[in-house]
N, C-alpha and C positions, 0 to 999 in steps of 0.2 A: 234895920232891926236885927236883932241877934236871936238865934235859937238857944235852946237850953244847954247846948255844948259850946256856946260863944262863937259859933260860926255866923258869918254875915248872910242874912237871907234877903232874897229879892223877890218882890211880888211880880209875877209875870202877867197876871190878869186871869179872868174867869175862875177865880178862887184857887189858883195854882202858884205855889212858891218854889223857888229853887235855892239850893244851898250847895256850895262845894265843901263836901266833907273831907277835909285834908287827912284825917286819920286813916281813911280807907281809899282815898283817891278816886272818889266817885261823886257825881252830881246826884243829889237827892231831890226829888220832886215830891211835894206833899200837896194835899188838897184841903182847903178850908182853914188851915193854920200853918204857920211856919214852924211851929213846935211839934215834934214827933208825937208827943203824948196826947196832943189835942187834934192831930190831923186825922181825917177820915181815911186817907189812903197814902201809901208811900211807894215810890218807884226809885230804884237806884240804877244809874246809868254809868257803867264803866266807860273809860275813854273811847274804846272802839265802838261801843253802842251809841254814845253821843255823836261820834263822827258819822256813823251810819245815818242818824237822824238828820244831821246837817246835810249830808249828801242827798237824802231823800227830798229835803226842802228845796235844794237846788234843782233837782230833777223835775220837780213839779212846779218850778218857777215861783216859789214862794220866797226864795232867798237869792239875791244877786251874787254872782261870783265877784270876789275882790281880787285885785291884782297887786 
């Protein structure tokens, strides 16, 4: 599915959608819709914040390390 800016959106579950916004080089998370105008909430993750989230998931054993 595409958002209103023609970015590919992915449904993650629990009403959360993720989009790579190539114009600003951030991952955008929205709730209840992949379209910004219809979403209840938006969170933008720059690469270092996204990496910190991945590192956190590894630390709490929610994500396996890949080799």
